[in-house]
Phi, psi and omega in degrees: 000143176240149176273130177234146179248128184243126172275136185231133178211154177208139173221025174227138176073211178278091191299316180295315178296323176300315180295316180298318180296316180298319179296317178299315180294321177294323179294341179268356180295138182302134178072021183224149173209141179280123183262326183207152176221137175283167169298167173276146178233144169268128184225148178276147180300142180248131176089356180218160176239157174081013177253156175291160178296159179259157161252129180232151173206169176227140173242156168252127182233132172271135184213149171265352181291151172286160177304317180295319178293318177300315179302316179299318178296318180295319178296323178294319177300314179302311180297314180298331179274358174105009178288132176239125181268105179259309179212160181301136176064026176289161175302149184210146176295317180207144177225124181236118182237130171286116180272309181220146177227095187057224176255016184290149170242118185236129176228090178240169183298327183250002182206123174237122180226133359299153178307126189296341181249359188304318184288352179257357188244117179296329181291346172263312189290324181292314175296319180297323178301325182291331184249345183210057185298331183263000178297136181262129176294123187292344178259314185278341177070019179242154178285161176301321178301314179297313182297318179296323180292340180275350184275145173259163179278354184314105178070013183224052180297133180227128180226138176303135184260134173283119181258122180294000000 
């Protein structure tokens, strides 16, 4: 089994429930179990204007699936939950991104791990910091704590979300 970290976000509909449903579905994948989840965060959209705020979280999941197989399952969960891909960074019911997969470095046409932008995004790094502060980024060689400390809030407000 390998530990993989999945970034989860939603900015359409009942965002917290969308994230919870996706986590539940990921936990049901054969040979996989969710080991840890960060708190939920309210985050402002990055790279686009005019969209509603996101709810984001990160999970750590242990899995026997290959990275490619996991990606296919995550894309199916997104589709089954109603995600329609029209354009990059469009509003979405659910977004599931493989951030890290063990210590692997993967560069394929449909999958790059570690996620190439994760270390630049507070909506990824702040939740990840809560569950894996000492985890070392396999390419950058820095801990999640170090990388999170290097980020500014400029256009990337992140606030802990009160979950009812």
